[in-house]
Backbone of each chain as nested JSON, in Angstrom:
{
  "chains": [
    {"id": "A", "residues": [
      {"number": 1, "name": "UNK", "atoms": {"N": [120.519, 188.815, 308.749], "CA": [121.571, 189.792, 308.394], "C": [121.019, 191.213, 308.408]}},
      {"number": 2, "name": "UNK", "atoms": {"N": [119.858, 191.426, 307.75], "CA": [119.331, 192.787, 307.664], "C": [118.806, 193.287, 309.013]}},
      {"number": 3, "name": "UNK", "atoms": {"N": [118.642, 192.376, 309.966], "CA": [118.246, 192.823, 311.305], "C": [119.384, 193.584, 311.981]}},
      {"number": 4, "name": "UNK", "atoms": {"N": [120.602, 193.27, 311.589], "CA": [121.758, 193.855, 312.265], "C": [122.588, 194.788, 311.387]}},
      {"number": 5, "name": "UNK", "atoms": {"N": [122.456, 194.628, 310.072], "CA": [123.303, 195.399, 309.152], "C": [122.48, 195.976, 308.004]}},
      {"number": 6, "name": "UNK", "atoms": {"N": [123.026, 197.008, 307.377], "CA": [122.556, 197.452, 306.067], "C": [123.543, 196.873, 305.062]}},
      {"number": 7, "name": "UNK", "atoms": {"N": [123.132, 195.844, 304.303], "CA": [124.088, 195.134, 303.442], "C": [124.279, 195.806, 302.088]}},
      {"number": 8, "name": "UNK", "atoms": {"N": [125.533, 195.925, 301.692], "CA": [125.892, 196.526, 300.401], "C": [126.849, 195.587, 299.695]}},
      {"number": 9, "name": "UNK", "atoms": {"N": [126.524, 195.232, 298.445], "CA": [127.434, 194.385, 297.674], "C": [128.157, 195.252, 296.646]}},
      {"number": 10, "name": "UNK", "atoms": {"N": [129.471, 195.096, 296.592], "CA": [130.309, 195.884, 295.691], "C": [131.062, 194.914, 294.786]}},
      {"number": 11, "name": "UNK", "atoms": {"N": [130.83, 195.012, 293.471], "CA": [131.495, 194.099, 292.534], "C": [132.695, 194.799, 291.907]}},
      {"number": 12, "name": "UNK", "atoms": {"N": [133.79, 194.058, 291.818], "CA": [135.045, 194.633, 291.322], "C": [134.897, 195.221, 289.925]}},
      {"number": 13, "name": "UNK", "atoms": {"N": [134.069, 194.6, 289.085], "CA": [133.948, 195.087, 287.702], "C": [133.02, 196.291, 287.589]}},
      {"number": 14, "name": "UNK", "atoms": {"N": [132.2, 196.49, 288.619], "CA": [131.219, 197.575, 288.546], "C": [131.647, 198.81, 289.351]}},
      {"number": 15, "name": "UNK", "atoms": {"N": [132.369, 198.588, 290.464], "CA": [132.67, 199.713, 291.35], "C": [134.11, 199.62, 291.877]}},
      {"number": 16, "name": "UNK", "atoms": {"N": [135.043, 199.601, 290.937], "CA": [136.432, 199.483, 291.384], "C": [136.831, 200.652, 292.297]}},
      {"number": 17, "name": "UNK", "atoms": {"N": [136.215, 201.82, 292.063], "CA": [136.55, 202.991, 292.882], "C": [136.192, 202.772, 294.349]}},
      {"number": 18, "name": "UNK", "atoms": {"N": [135.175, 201.95, 294.602], "CA": [134.803, 201.668, 295.995], "C": [135.833, 200.72, 296.622]}},
      {"number": 19, "name": "UNK", "atoms": {"N": [136.356, 199.781, 295.804], "CA": [137.457, 198.948, 296.296], "C": [138.623, 199.83, 296.745]}},
      {"number": 20, "name": "UNK", "atoms": {"N": [138.955, 200.795, 295.889], "CA": [140.086, 201.677, 296.194], "C": [139.794, 202.555, 297.409]}},
      {"number": 21, "name": "UNK", "atoms": {"N": [138.587, 203.03, 297.504], "CA": [138.201, 203.929, 298.604], "C": [138.378, 203.263, 299.97]}},
      {"number": 22, "name": "UNK", "atoms": {"N": [138.055, 201.949, 300.018], "CA": [138.129, 201.258, 301.309], "C": [139.349, 200.335, 301.402]}},
      {"number": 23, "name": "UNK", "atoms": {"N": [140.216, 200.393, 300.394], "CA": [141.44, 199.604, 300.453], "C": [141.197, 198.108, 300.457]}},
      {"number": 24, "name": "UNK", "atoms": {"N": [140.183, 197.664, 299.728], "CA": [139.927, 196.225, 299.629], "C": [140.982, 195.603, 298.718]}},
      {"number": 25, "name": "UNK", "atoms": {"N": [141.703, 194.631, 299.247], "CA": [142.847, 194.067, 298.54], "C": [142.515, 192.785, 297.8]}},
      {"number": 26, "name": "UNK", "atoms": {"N": [141.415, 192.15, 298.176], "CA": [141.172, 190.799, 297.709], "C": [139.688, 190.525, 297.841]}},
      {"number": 27, "name": "UNK", "atoms": {"N": [139.194, 189.517, 297.149], "CA": [137.806, 189.117, 297.336], "C": [137.761, 187.646, 297.763]}},
      {"number": 28, "name": "UNK", "atoms": {"N": [136.767, 187.266, 298.565], "CA": [135.806, 188.182, 299.173], "C": [136.423, 188.926, 300.355]}},
      {"number": 29, "name": "UNK", "atoms": {"N": [135.975, 190.155, 300.529], "CA": [136.287, 190.94, 301.727], "C": [134.983, 191.545, 302.23]}},
      {"number": 30, "name": "UNK", "atoms": {"N": [134.779, 191.505, 303.524], "CA": [133.632, 192.194, 304.122], "C": [134.161, 193.196, 305.153]}},
      {"number": 31, "name": "UNK", "atoms": {"N": [133.553, 194.365, 305.159], "CA": [133.931, 195.417, 306.102], "C": [132.684, 195.897, 306.839]}},
      {"number": 32, "name": "UNK", "atoms": {"N": [132.791, 195.984, 308.156], "CA": [131.714, 196.553, 308.971], "C": [132.029, 198.029, 309.187]}},
      {"number": 33, "name": "UNK", "atoms": {"N": [131.087, 198.872, 308.778], "CA": [131.264, 200.326, 308.908], "C": [130.263, 200.892, 309.901]}},
      {"number": 34, "name": "UNK", "atoms": {"N": [130.744, 201.816, 310.723], "CA": [129.836, 202.59, 311.559], "C": [129.093, 203.604, 310.679]}},
      {"number": 35, "name": "UNK", "atoms": {"N": [128.001, 204.179, 311.207], "CA": [127.266, 205.17, 310.406], "C": [128.127, 206.348, 309.938]}},
      {"number": 36, "name": "UNK", "atoms": {"N": [129.193, 206.652, 310.683], "CA": [130.064, 207.752, 310.253], "C": [131.101, 207.303, 309.222]}},
      {"number": 37, "name": "UNK", "atoms": {"N": [131.011, 206.048, 308.781], "CA": [131.919, 205.539, 307.762], "C": [133.197, 204.945, 308.321]}},
      {"number": 38, "name": "UNK", "atoms": {"N": [133.364, 204.963, 309.64], "CA": [134.569, 204.38, 310.25], "C": [134.514, 202.851, 310.182]}},
      {"number": 39, "name": "UNK", "atoms": {"N": [135.63, 202.267, 309.756], "CA": [135.714, 200.807, 309.714], "C": [135.863, 200.245, 311.124]}},
      {"number": 40, "name": "UNK", "atoms": {"N": [135.068, 199.231, 311.452], "CA": [135.156, 198.586, 312.761], "C": [135.667, 197.161, 312.709]}},
      {"number": 41, "name": "UNK", "atoms": {"N": [135.52, 196.515, 311.539], "CA": [135.983, 195.132, 311.446], "C": [136.128, 194.776, 309.97]}},
      {"number": 42, "name": "UNK", "atoms": {"N": [137.127, 193.91, 309.675], "CA": [137.37, 193.499, 308.296], "C": [137.573, 191.993, 308.252]}},
      {"number": 43, "name": "UNK", "atoms": {"N": [136.913, 191.354, 307.288], "CA": [137.046, 189.911, 307.077], "C": [137.595, 189.733, 305.664]}},
      {"number": 44, "name": "UNK", "atoms": {"N": [138.739, 189.079, 305.547], "CA": [139.337, 188.882, 304.223], "C": [139.442, 187.403, 303.924]}},
      {"number": 45, "name": "UNK", "atoms": {"N": [138.967, 187.01, 302.74], "CA": [139.023, 185.619, 302.324], "C": [137.75, 184.873, 302.673]}},
      {"number": 46, "name": "UNK", "atoms": {"N": [137.557, 183.764, 301.957], "CA": [136.365, 182.935, 302.178], "C": [136.412, 182.291, 303.56]}},
      {"number": 47, "name": "UNK", "atoms": {"N": [135.244, 182.21, 304.194], "CA": [135.107, 181.486, 305.454], "C": [133.879, 180.584, 305.391]}},
      {"number": 48, "name": "UNK", "atoms": {"N": [133.94, 179.401, 305.998], "CA": [132.736, 178.595, 306.154], "C": [131.696, 179.363, 306.986]}},
      {"number": 49, "name": "UNK", "atoms": {"N": [130.441, 178.911, 306.895], "CA": [129.329, 179.674, 307.48], "C": [129.549, 179.987, 308.957]}},
      {"number": 50, "name": "UNK", "atoms": {"N": [129.917, 178.977, 309.735], "CA": [130.064, 179.197, 311.184], "C": [131.132, 180.24, 311.479]}},
      {"number": 51, "name": "UNK", "atoms": {"N": [132.227, 180.146, 310.764], "CA": [133.312, 181.121, 310.959], "C": [132.869, 182.516, 310.537]}},
      {"number": 52, "name": "UNK", "atoms": {"N": [132.117, 182.555, 309.465], "CA": [131.66, 183.856, 308.957], "C": [130.696, 184.509, 309.944]}},
      {"number": 53, "name": "UNK", "atoms": {"N": [129.737, 183.725, 310.438], "CA": [128.786, 184.275, 311.41], "C": [129.509, 184.75, 312.67]}},
      {"number": 54, "name": "UNK", "atoms": {"N": [130.496, 183.981, 313.086], "CA": [131.278, 184.375, 314.26], "C": [131.983, 185.701, 314.009]}},
      {"number": 55, "name": "UNK", "atoms": {"N": [132.544, 185.871, 312.818], "CA": [133.248, 187.118, 312.499], "C": [132.291, 188.312, 312.456]}},
      {"number": 56, "name": "UNK", "atoms": {"N": [131.084, 188.088, 311.93], "CA": [130.12, 189.19, 311.898], "C": [129.778, 189.642, 313.32]}},
      {"number": 57, "name": "UNK", "atoms": {"N": [129.575, 188.664, 314.197], "CA": [129.227, 189.016, 315.575], "C": [130.419, 189.659, 316.284]}},
      {"number": 58, "name": "UNK", "atoms": {"N": [131.599, 189.18, 315.959], "CA": [132.814, 189.809, 316.499], "C": [132.87, 191.28, 316.074]}},
      {"number": 59, "name": "UNK", "atoms": {"N": [132.517, 191.536, 314.829], "CA": [132.502, 192.913, 314.338], "C": [131.491, 193.768, 315.073]}},
      {"number": 60, "name": "UNK", "atoms": {"N": [130.32, 193.204, 315.345], "CA": [129.31, 193.944, 316.106], "C": [129.826, 194.24, 317.515]}},
      {"number": 61, "name": "UNK", "atoms": {"N": [130.516, 193.284, 318.08], "CA": [131.082, 193.489, 319.412], "C": [132.128, 194.596, 319.42]}},
      {"number": 62, "name": "UNK", "atoms": {"N": [132.993, 194.602, 318.406], "CA": [134.022, 195.653, 318.335], "C": [133.39, 197.026, 318.197]}},
      {"number": 63, "name": "UNK", "atoms": {"N": [132.3, 197.062, 317.465], "CA": [131.599, 198.344, 317.303], "C": [131.078, 198.834, 318.651]}},
      {"number": 64, "name": "UNK", "atoms": {"N": [130.468, 197.941, 319.417], "CA": [129.962, 198.339, 320.734], "C": [131.118, 198.754, 321.645]}},
      {"number": 65, "name": "UNK", "atoms": {"N": [132.205, 198.012, 321.576], "CA": [133.373, 198.328, 322.403], "C": [133.893, 199.722, 322.067]}},
      {"number": 66, "name": "UNK", "atoms": {"N": [133.996, 200.015, 320.775], "CA": [134.516, 201.31, 320.343], "C": [133.676, 202.456, 320.89]}},
      {"number": 67, "name": "UNK", "atoms": {"N": [132.384, 202.207, 321.034], "CA": [131.482, 203.241, 321.561], "C": [131.353, 203.157, 323.083]}},
      {"number": 68, "name": "UNK", "atoms": {"N": [132.233, 202.363, 323.692], "CA": [132.307, 202.221, 325.157], "C": [131.026, 201.656, 325.751]}},
      {"number": 69, "name": "UNK", "atoms": {"N": [130.293, 200.881, 324.955], "CA": [129.145, 200.149, 325.479], "C": [129.662, 198.753, 325.85]}},
      {"number": 70, "name": "UNK", "atoms": {"N": [130.372, 198.708, 326.984], "CA": [131.153, 197.511, 327.304], "C": [130.286, 196.309, 327.669]}},
      {"number": 71, "name": "UNK", "atoms": {"N": [129.123, 196.559, 328.282], "CA": [128.235, 195.44, 328.596], "C": [127.718, 194.767, 327.341]}},
      {"number": 72, "name": "UNK", "atoms": {"N": [127.287, 195.576, 326.379], "CA": [126.809, 195.022, 325.109], "C": [127.952, 194.345, 324.364]}},
      {"number": 73, "name": "UNK", "atoms": {"N": [129.118, 194.973, 324.403], "CA": [130.278, 194.387, 323.724], "C": [130.61, 193.023, 324.329]}},
      {"number": 74, "name": "UNK", "atoms": {"N": [130.621, 192.947, 325.653], "CA": [130.945, 191.667, 326.289], "C": [129.94, 190.596, 325.889]}},
      {"number": 75, "name": "UNK", "atoms": {"N": [128.655, 190.948, 325.856], "CA": [127.623, 189.967, 325.5], "C": [127.868, 189.41, 324.092]}},
      {"number": 76, "name": "UNK", "atoms": {"N": [128.21, 190.286, 323.161], "CA": [128.452, 189.835, 321.789], "C": [129.73, 188.999, 321.696]}},
      {"number": 77, "name": "UNK", "atoms": {"N": [130.793, 189.457, 322.342], "CA": [132.05, 188.692, 322.313], "C": [131.848, 187.331, 322.982]}},
      {"number": 78, "name": "UNK", "atoms": {"N": [131.153, 187.339, 324.121], "CA": [130.934, 186.088, 324.862], "C": [130.115, 185.113, 324.031]}},
      {"number": 79, "name": "UNK", "atoms": {"N": [129.165, 185.653, 323.277], "CA": [128.342, 184.8, 322.426], "C": [129.22, 184.067, 321.397]}},
      {"number": 80, "name": "UNK", "atoms": {"N": [130.144, 184.79, 320.775], "CA": [131.048, 184.148, 319.809], "C": [131.906, 183.109, 320.522]}},
      {"number": 81, "name": "UNK", "atoms": {"N": [132.446, 183.493, 321.666], "CA": [133.333, 182.613, 322.443], "C": [132.614, 181.312, 322.816]}},
      {"number": 82, "name": "UNK", "atoms": {"N": [131.34, 181.43, 323.189], "CA": [130.606, 180.263, 323.689], "C": [129.818, 179.528, 322.605]}},
      {"number": 83, "name": "UNK", "atoms": {"N": [129.267, 180.281, 321.641], "CA": [128.392, 179.652, 320.642], "C": [129.159, 179.141, 319.424]}},
      {"number": 84, "name": "UNK", "atoms": {"N": [130.326, 179.702, 319.162], "CA": [131.127, 179.272, 318.007], "C": [132.537, 178.919, 318.476]}},
      {"number": 85, "name": "UNK", "atoms": {"N": [132.657, 178.004, 319.433], "CA": [133.971, 177.769, 320.06], "C": [135.017, 177.186, 319.112]}},
      {"number": 86, "name": "UNK", "atoms": {"N": [134.573, 176.579, 318.007], "CA": [135.537, 175.998, 317.063], "C": [135.864, 176.948, 315.918]}},
      {"number": 87, "name": "UNK", "atoms": {"N": [135.255, 178.112, 315.913], "CA": [135.528, 179.061, 314.833], "C": [136.899, 179.707, 315.032]}},
      {"number": 88, "name": "UNK", "atoms": {"N": [137.453, 180.193, 313.929], "CA": [138.752, 180.849, 314.003], "C": [138.731, 182.117, 314.837]}},
      {"number": 89, "name": "UNK", "atoms": {"N": [137.563, 182.758, 314.911], "CA": [137.457, 184.01, 315.654], "C": [137.23, 183.83, 317.138]}},
      {"number": 90, "name": "UNK", "atoms": {"N": [136.992, 182.595, 317.582], "CA": [136.63, 182.38, 318.988], "C": [137.715, 182.833, 319.972]}},
      {"number": 91, "name": "UNK", "atoms": {"N": [138.983, 182.5, 319.768], "CA": [139.986, 182.957, 320.748], "C": [140.022, 184.476, 320.878]}},
      {"number": 92, "name": "UNK", "atoms": {"N": [139.936, 185.173, 319.741], "CA": [139.928, 186.636, 319.793], "C": [138.69, 187.129, 320.543]}},
      {"number": 93, "name": "UNK", "atoms": {"N": [137.544, 186.506, 320.272], "CA": [136.304, 186.917, 320.94], "C": [136.386, 186.69, 322.448]}},
      {"number": 94, "name": "UNK", "atoms": {"N": [136.95, 185.555, 322.85], "CA": [137.1, 185.288, 324.291], "C": [137.989, 186.359, 324.931]}},
      {"number": 95, "name": "UNK", "atoms": {"N": [139.069, 186.696, 324.238], "CA": [139.996, 187.724, 324.743], "C": [139.252, 189.039, 324.963]}},
      {"number": 96, "name": "UNK", "atoms": {"N": [138.524, 189.478, 323.924], "CA": [137.847, 190.774, 324.021], "C": [136.686, 190.733, 324.998]}},
      {"number": 97, "name": "UNK", "atoms": {"N": [136.071, 189.56, 325.174], "CA": [135.014, 189.436, 326.195], "C": [135.592, 189.744, 327.569]}},
      {"number": 98, "name": "UNK", "atoms": {"N": [136.781, 189.246, 327.809], "CA": [137.435, 189.519, 329.083], "C": [137.785, 190.981, 329.247]}},
      {"number": 99, "name": "UNK", "atoms": {"N": [138.286, 191.587, 328.166], "CA": [138.64, 193.007, 328.232], "C": [137.388, 193.852, 328.464]}},
      {"number": 100, "name": "UNK", "atoms": {"N": [136.324, 193.523, 327.748], "CA": [135.071, 194.287, 327.888], "C": [134.52, 194.146, 329.308]}},
      {"number": 101, "name": "UNK", "atoms": {"N": [134.601, 192.931, 329.857], "CA": [134.116, 192.716, 331.23], "C": [134.939, 193.545, 332.215]}},
      {"number": 102, "name": "UNK", "atoms": {"N": [136.252, 193.574, 331.982], "CA": [137.122, 194.393, 332.843], "C": [136.78, 195.881, 332.725]}},
      {"number": 103, "name": "UNK", "atoms": {"N": [136.617, 196.349, 331.49], "CA": [136.31, 197.765, 331.283], "C": [134.953, 198.129, 331.887]}},
      {"number": 104, "name": "UNK", "atoms": {"N": [134.039, 197.159, 331.885], "CA": [132.69, 197.412, 332.391], "C": [132.643, 197.442, 333.914]}},
      {"number": 105, "name": "UNK", "atoms": {"N": [133.553, 196.706, 334.554], "CA": [133.485, 196.555, 336.016], "C": [134.71, 197.095, 336.737]}},
      {"number": 106, "name": "UNK", "atoms": {"N": [135.796, 197.262, 335.989], "CA": [137.086, 197.639, 336.566], "C": [137.617, 196.562, 337.514]}},
      {"number": 107, "name": "UNK", "atoms": {"N": [137.138, 195.349, 337.339], "CA": [137.566, 194.236, 338.194], "C": [138.556, 193.362, 337.417]}},
      {"number": 108, "name": "UNK", "atoms": {"N": [139.824, 193.331, 337.837], "CA": [140.836, 192.586, 337.074], "C": [140.656, 191.077, 337.099]}},
      {"number": 109, "name": "UNK", "atoms": {"N": [139.75, 190.579, 337.933], "CA": [139.541, 189.12, 337.948], "C": [139.093, 188.624, 336.569]}},
      {"number": 110, "name": "UNK", "atoms": {"N": [138.415, 189.491, 335.804], "CA": [137.951, 189.09, 334.468], "C": [139.133, 188.823, 333.542]}},
      {"number": 111, "name": "UNK", "atoms": {"N": [140.195, 189.599, 333.709], "CA": [141.378, 189.391, 332.87], "C": [142.067, 188.084, 333.245]}},
      {"number": 112, "name": "UNK", "atoms": {"N": [142.192, 187.842, 334.536], "CA": [142.823, 186.6, 334.98], "C": [142.048, 185.379, 334.504]}},
      {"number": 113, "name": "UNK", "atoms": {"N": [140.718, 185.45, 334.636], "CA": [139.883, 184.321, 334.209], "C": [139.996, 184.105, 332.707]}},
      {"number": 114, "name": "UNK", "atoms": {"N": [140.107, 185.208, 331.966], "CA": [140.232, 185.096, 330.512], "C": [141.575, 184.471, 330.139]}},
      {"number": 115, "name": "UNK", "atoms": {"N": [142.613, 184.876, 330.835], "CA": [143.922, 184.266, 330.585], "C": [143.891, 182.762, 330.817]}},
      {"number": 116, "name": "UNK", "atoms": {"N": [143.234, 182.342, 331.887], "CA": [143.139, 180.908, 332.181], "C": [142.296, 180.187, 331.136]}},
      {"number": 117, "name": "UNK", "atoms": {"N": [141.184, 180.813, 330.759], "CA": [140.312, 180.193, 329.758], "C": [141.052, 179.98, 328.443]}},
      {"number": 118, "name": "UNK", "atoms": {"N": [141.768, 181.017, 328.0], "CA": [142.479, 180.91, 326.725], "C": [143.61, 179.893, 326.801]}},
      {"number": 119, "name": "UNK", "atoms": {"N": [144.27, 179.841, 327.939], "CA": [145.35, 178.855, 328.102], "C": [144.79, 177.435, 328.021]}},
      {"number": 120, "name": "UNK", "atoms": {"N": [143.606, 177.25, 328.592], "CA": [143.0, 175.92, 328.619], "C": [142.412, 175.536, 327.268]}},
      {"number": 121, "name": "UNK", "atoms": {"N": [141.666, 176.494, 326.697], "CA": [140.884, 176.154, 325.507], "C": [141.659, 176.322, 324.203]}},
      {"number": 122, "name": "UNK", "atoms": {"N": [142.495, 177.349, 324.146], "CA": [143.218, 177.645, 322.896], "C": [144.695, 177.895, 323.207]}},
      {"number": 123, "name": "UNK", "atoms": {"N": [145.392, 176.896, 323.742], "CA": [146.755, 177.137, 324.236], "C": [147.743, 177.57, 323.159]}},
      {"number": 124, "name": "UNK", "atoms": {"N": [147.477, 177.231, 321.899], "CA": [148.418, 177.571, 320.835], "C": [148.08, 178.878, 320.13]}},
      {"number": 125, "name": "UNK", "atoms": {"N": [147.019, 179.547, 320.566], "CA": [146.606, 180.764, 319.855], "C": [147.433, 181.968, 320.307]}},
      {"number": 126, "name": "UNK", "atoms": {"N": [147.539, 182.936, 319.407], "CA": [148.242, 184.17, 319.783], "C": [147.486, 184.901, 320.889]}},
      {"number": 127, "name": "UNK", "atoms": {"N": [146.158, 184.679, 320.969], "CA": [145.353, 185.367, 321.976], "C": [145.651, 184.816, 323.366]}},
      {"number": 128, "name": "UNK", "atoms": {"N": [145.97, 183.534, 323.44], "CA": [146.394, 182.958, 324.725], "C": [147.726, 183.566, 325.144]}},
      {"number": 129, "name": "UNK", "atoms": {"N": [148.598, 183.785, 324.155], "CA": [149.901, 184.405, 324.483], "C": [149.709, 185.854, 324.922]}},
      {"number": 130, "name": "UNK", "atoms": {"N": [148.807, 186.563, 324.239], "CA": [148.554, 187.955, 324.627], "C": [147.986, 188.039, 326.043]}},
      {"number": 131, "name": "UNK", "atoms": {"N": [147.148, 187.059, 326.397], "CA": [146.501, 187.075, 327.718], "C": [147.365, 186.439, 328.798]}},
      {"number": 132, "name": "UNK", "atoms": {"N": [148.533, 185.912, 328.403], "CA": [149.357, 185.196, 329.385], "C": [149.812, 186.121, 330.508]}},
      {"number": 133, "name": "UNK", "atoms": {"N": [149.926, 187.422, 330.236], "CA": [150.379, 188.36, 331.277], "C": [149.309, 188.585, 332.346]}},
      {"number": 134, "name": "UNK", "atoms": {"N": [148.092, 188.144, 332.079], "CA": [147.01, 188.345, 333.044], "C": [146.905, 187.21, 334.043]}},
      {"number": 135, "name": "UNK", "atoms": {"N": [147.574, 186.088, 333.731], "CA": [147.43, 184.927, 334.621], "C": [148.294, 185.139, 335.862]}},
      {"number": 136, "name": "UNK", "atoms": {"N": [147.785, 184.667, 336.982], "CA": [148.514, 184.85, 338.248], "C": [149.304, 183.593, 338.588]}}
    ]},
    {"id": "B", "residues": [
      {"number": 1, "name": "UNK", "atoms": {"N": [116.028, 180.133, 304.588], "CA": [116.812, 181.33, 304.919], "C": [116.285, 182.523, 304.113]}},
      {"number": 2, "name": "UNK", "atoms": {"N": [116.016, 183.659, 304.766], "CA": [115.466, 184.803, 304.035], "C": [116.461, 185.367, 303.031]}},
      {"number": 3, "name": "UNK", "atoms": {"N": [115.91, 185.846, 301.908], "CA": [116.743, 186.441, 300.87], "C": [117.266, 187.802, 301.342]}},
      {"number": 4, "name": "UNK", "atoms": {"N": [118.536, 188.052, 301.087], "CA": [119.121, 189.342, 301.464], "C": [118.987, 190.31, 300.295]}},
      {"number": 5, "name": "UNK", "atoms": {"N": [118.467, 191.478, 300.566], "CA": [118.399, 192.519, 299.541], "C": [119.637, 193.385, 299.659]}},
      {"number": 6, "name": "UNK", "atoms": {"N": [120.556, 193.18, 298.719], "CA": [121.821, 193.909, 298.749], "C": [121.667, 195.247, 298.06]}},
      {"number": 7, "name": "UNK", "atoms": {"N": [122.189, 196.273, 298.651], "CA": [122.236, 197.567, 297.993], "C": [123.56, 197.7, 297.251]}},
      {"number": 8, "name": "UNK", "atoms": {"N": [123.649, 198.726, 296.383], "CA": [124.892, 198.944, 295.641], "C": [125.539, 200.292, 295.937]}},
      {"number": 9, "name": "UNK", "atoms": {"N": [124.787, 201.192, 296.538], "CA": [125.271, 202.554, 296.757], "C": [125.747, 202.705, 298.21]}},
      {"number": 10, "name": "UNK", "atoms": {"N": [127.056, 202.789, 298.381], "CA": [127.629, 202.86, 299.73], "C": [127.169, 204.114, 300.461]}},
      {"number": 11, "name": "UNK", "atoms": {"N": [127.188, 205.233, 299.784], "CA": [126.844, 206.483, 300.474], "C": [125.37, 206.54, 300.847]}},
      {"number": 12, "name": "UNK", "atoms": {"N": [124.519, 205.976, 299.999], "CA": [123.095, 205.901, 300.362], "C": [122.915, 204.989, 301.573]}},
      {"number": 13, "name": "UNK", "atoms": {"N": [123.685, 203.915, 301.607], "CA": [123.602, 202.992, 302.75], "C": [124.085, 203.678, 304.03]}},
      {"number": 14, "name": "UNK", "atoms": {"N": [125.135, 204.495, 303.918], "CA": [125.622, 205.216, 305.102], "C": [124.582, 206.22, 305.596]}},
      {"number": 15, "name": "UNK", "atoms": {"N": [123.874, 206.829, 304.673], "CA": [122.788, 207.737, 305.069], "C": [121.718, 206.973, 305.842]}},
      {"number": 16, "name": "UNK", "atoms": {"N": [121.357, 205.79, 305.326], "CA": [120.382, 204.952, 306.041], "C": [120.931, 204.519, 307.394]}},
      {"number": 17, "name": "UNK", "atoms": {"N": [122.226, 204.254, 307.417], "CA": [122.867, 203.814, 308.646], "C": [122.777, 204.897, 309.717]}},
      {"number": 18, "name": "UNK", "atoms": {"N": [123.014, 206.131, 309.315], "CA": [122.927, 207.239, 310.278], "C": [121.504, 207.383, 310.809]}},
      {"number": 19, "name": "UNK", "atoms": {"N": [120.522, 207.111, 309.956], "CA": [119.127, 207.253, 310.378], "C": [118.694, 206.103, 311.288]}},
      {"number": 20, "name": "UNK", "atoms": {"N": [119.219, 204.912, 311.004], "CA": [118.748, 203.723, 311.731], "C": [119.654, 203.321, 312.891]}},
      {"number": 21, "name": "UNK", "atoms": {"N": [120.922, 203.746, 312.824], "CA": [121.891, 203.327, 313.837], "C": [122.519, 201.979, 313.546]}},
      {"number": 22, "name": "UNK", "atoms": {"N": [122.035, 201.3, 312.49], "CA": [122.62, 199.997, 312.137], "C": [123.916, 200.198, 311.363]}},
      {"number": 23, "name": "UNK", "atoms": {"N": [124.91, 199.364, 311.583], "CA": [126.132, 199.469, 310.792], "C": [125.91, 198.983, 309.361]}},
      {"number": 24, "name": "UNK", "atoms": {"N": [126.822, 199.377, 308.496], "CA": [126.809, 198.923, 307.096], "C": [127.749, 197.737, 306.964]}},
      {"number": 25, "name": "UNK", "atoms": {"N": [127.308, 196.719, 306.234], "CA": [128.198, 195.601, 305.9], "C": [128.509, 195.684, 304.418]}},
      {"number": 26, "name": "UNK", "atoms": {"N": [129.766, 195.993, 304.104], "CA": [130.214, 196.027, 302.712], "C": [130.736, 194.656, 302.329]}},
      {"number": 27, "name": "UNK", "atoms": {"N": [130.234, 194.116, 301.229], "CA": [130.687, 192.811, 300.748], "C": [131.343, 193.018, 299.39]}},
      {"number": 28, "name": "UNK", "atoms": {"N": [132.664, 192.926, 299.361], "CA": [133.407, 193.1, 298.119], "C": [133.525, 191.743, 297.421]}},
      {"number": 29, "name": "UNK", "atoms": {"N": [133.089, 191.721, 296.175], "CA": [132.974, 190.447, 295.478], "C": [133.545, 190.531, 294.07]}},
      {"number": 30, "name": "UNK", "atoms": {"N": [133.989, 189.387, 293.572], "CA": [134.355, 189.267, 292.16], "C": [133.572, 188.13, 291.515]}},
      {"number": 31, "name": "UNK", "atoms": {"N": [132.634, 187.588, 292.262], "CA": [131.862, 186.437, 291.785], "C": [130.89, 186.882, 290.694]}},
      {"number": 32, "name": "UNK", "atoms": {"N": [130.621, 186.013, 289.709], "CA": [129.608, 186.341, 288.699], "C": [128.262, 186.594, 289.368]}},
      {"number": 33, "name": "UNK", "atoms": {"N": [127.539, 187.589, 288.851], "CA": [126.226, 187.912, 289.439], "C": [125.24, 186.782, 289.192]}}
    ]}
  ]
}
């Protein structure tokens, strides 16, 4: 964890003002912040370990995407998509992996392939529906 | 599994974040310490 993040624990009884500052509605909540304090990803509610790790990596990917480092973003999203395929975050990660690949190459084949992958692997997910417009 | 050293000061962590380039992970908890 400390290899990738600077971890801060905020307890409701000790720092309620920090809850209010970041709009934390419930516990547990985890928020990934950029160095400028911008929120890049939010996880609300308890998750099993695999799901939690997938969400952390998804957050790292979103951060790279936001900074237009699309190759790094795709690698992180693809890792979640492939390494945690049963996690709740996997369909979203697969979707963003496709978007990052497209942004990195400007080749729309990545979007089409992502639409097909999501239709095959996660046909009932909202991410498959979002990607349905990319399928030919 | 290595022990995580959690900080408590968000703004100090953001200062470290700017120096290191690593993002901050805020963990909001109500669990007993």
